[in-house]
C-alpha positions, 0 to 999 in steps of 0.5 A, a space after each residue: 848814592 848812584 852806583 857809578 859814584 861808589 867808591 868804598 863802603 865804610 863800616 863804622 862802629 858808633 861806640 868808638 866813633 872811629 873807622 874800624 875798617 874800609 872794605 872794597 866793594 863786593 864783586 856784585 857791586 862792581 858788576 852792576 854798572 857793567 850790566 847797565 852799560 851792557 843793557 844800554 849797548 843793547 839799544 845800538 845792537 837792536 838798531 842793527 838788528 831792526 835794520 836787518 829785520 826791515 829787509 823782511 823774511 820771506 824764507 825759512 832759511 833767512 829767518 834761521 840766518 837771522 836767529 843765528 845772528 841774533 845769538 851771535 850778537 847776544 853772546 858777543 855782547 855778553 863777552 864784552 860785558 864779562 871783559 868789563 867786569 873788574 876780577 872776571 876771568 876769560 872763562 866767565 869766572 870771578 878771580 879769587 883773592 884769597 881762600 876766605 873769599 872763595 865762598 863769597 865768589 861762588 855765590 856771586 858767580 851764580 848771581 852773575 850767571 843769572 844776570 847774564 842769561 837774563 840779558 841774553 833773554 832780553 836781546 833774544 826776545 826783543 830780536 825775535 819780536 822784530 823778526 815776527 813783526 817784519 815777517 808780517 808787515 807790509 802784507 798789502 804790498 806783497 799782495 799788490 806785488 803778486 796780484 792776488 790775495 792767498 785765502 786760507 779756507 776749510 778742506 770743504 764745508 757747504 755754506 762756508 767754503 767748499 768747491 762747486 761742480 766747476 772747482 770754484 770755491 763758494 760760501 760766506 768765507 770764500 765770499 769774504 776773501 772776494 770782498 777783501 780782494 774787491 777792496 784792494 784791487 777793485 776785482 773780486 776775482 783776484 784771490 786764490 784759495 788754499 784748503 787747510 785742515 784745522 791743524 794746518 790753518 794757523 801755521 799756514 797764516 803765521 808762516 805767510 803761506 796765506 794772507 788771510 784765514 777765512 775758515 770757519 775759525 772760532 775767536 777765543 782768548 788763546 788764539 787772539 793772544 798766544 798765536 801772534 794773530 788778530 781776529 778781524 770781526 765776526 762773520 757768523 755767530 755760531 754754536 756747537 750742536 749734535 747730529 744723529 741718525 734718527 733710525 739708529 738712535 730712535 727716541 733720542 731728541 736731546 743731547 742729554 740722552 747721549 750718554 755712552 754714545 760714540 761721538 765723531 769729532 775733528 781734532 785741533 778744534 774747540 769743538 773737541 774741547 767743548 765736547 769733553 766739557 759738556 759730557 763731564 759737566 753733565 756726568 755722562 760718558 762718551 767714546 770720542 772718535 777723532 779725525 784730523 781731516 773734516 772729510 774723514 769725520 764725514 765719512 766715518 759718521 756716514 759709515 756708521 762708525 759713530 752715533 753722533 756727529 758734533 761741530 758748529 750747528 751751521 756746519 751740521 746743516 751743511 754736512 747733512 746735505 752731503 750724506 747718503 740719506 740726509 732725511 735720516 739725520 736730525 740736528 738736536 736742539 741743544 747749543 753747547 757753546 759760543 762759536 764767533 766765527 770770523 777772518 783772521 790775520 797776522 799781528 804786526 800789520 795794522 794796515 792789513 788788519 784795518 782793511 780786512 776789519 773795515 771790509 766786514 764793516 762795509 758789508 754790514 753798513 751797506 746792508 743797513 743802508 739798503 745798498 745792494 749789488 743791484 742798486 749800488 750804481 743808483 745809490 751813488 747819486 743818493 742825496 743821503 750824506 751817509 750813503 754818499 760818504 760810504 760809497 765814496 761820493 763826497 767830494 773831500 772824502 779820504 776814507 779809502 785813501 787813508 785805509 790804503 785803497 781807492 775811495 770807491 772800495 765799498 762800491 767794488 765790495 758790493 759789486 763783487 759780492 753784494 752786502 752782508 745780507 745778500 752774502 748770507 742768504 746766497 750761501 746759508 740762508 734762504 736762497 741756499 740748500 741749508 735754509 738757515 735763519 738769520 737768527 742772531 746773525 741779523 742786523 742789530 736793528 732787527 734784534 741780531 748781533 751784527 753791527 757795523 762801526 760808523 764809516 766816517 
């Protein structure tokens, strides 16, 4: 029987075949329809909240005002509900109709208290979700309005993101942001860089301080699901390693010989967690020497405050170049983790996510097709239909416009930074001081893991 059609519940004694008593509905029975009405009314209230959220949340003060408004709406809705519940007093307490019912009413009041706060939670959670969505939506519009992309990078990691002698940021991560700027504006110089520590990086992206985080950041399930962020791809497959001063630790050629060592590590990173797991699983002891900022870790290791330096292996090669006596330091062979590094954006803005993700794929696809910074204009005249499609030369192509950029977006990317292979070799590979081999970062056609989704 539907709740709204309930009138009275009747108790029959079959042995006598007659009605002994007719009892009124319980307070809980009378409350459920009112609760359903309240939840139905949430839809109208949420529509008002959604309209407010559509304005956008550019400042913390506006966000606070919104949360206050959400609380007012939620509690106002509950007050209306309480007013509609038969027997409900103004203080949210059920009125008793006799001493015998007091115990029953106290139990019912507890149930109502739980339902009321669940209702508030439903509205509050939904409203907060709307706020987060609005705060992250329309990044492309914001970027175009200010005329540049704000890119979050490291505080200085050779090969990935570090300022050169002129103060210009260089590295794979910095170049990736230039590639996104080229896709959006047709100009890879329309980007500004914000150096961020490991602890600062996610907050800066969540708050809107930066539009994209391209900062040697490992893709993990927690970061992908619990922080309101999306990883757009893996620009560098890495793994955690160890570096030692060979003069300080002569004879050590394996990480399994590091029991009892003092290990320098940066806080707030997967590196710190992997370090603990590795030593525990191998039943070894170690003394962590932890710092928040990368330059602090570098300085401590170079000064001899610890025996070992651990971070992503690519980072170790870059850091070694900055030390007082680089030749004294050796990177050990062990790789103790998977560290897929890539760009990150906020959840809730699919268009911006797609632009960043397909910029990554465009870098890979152009390398696979042999399109380079030097020959991109020449390749536009190619008879190869795939090359013509990727470069926006097909007469009916809409790939760029569907993405929210111009149809020559891939041409602009390659002119700005080259293809993925060029970007790799220039920053960390054979054309760089690091001399890191492509390894698993090679194209899938050459035994690597890099693989572009079809651009068509």
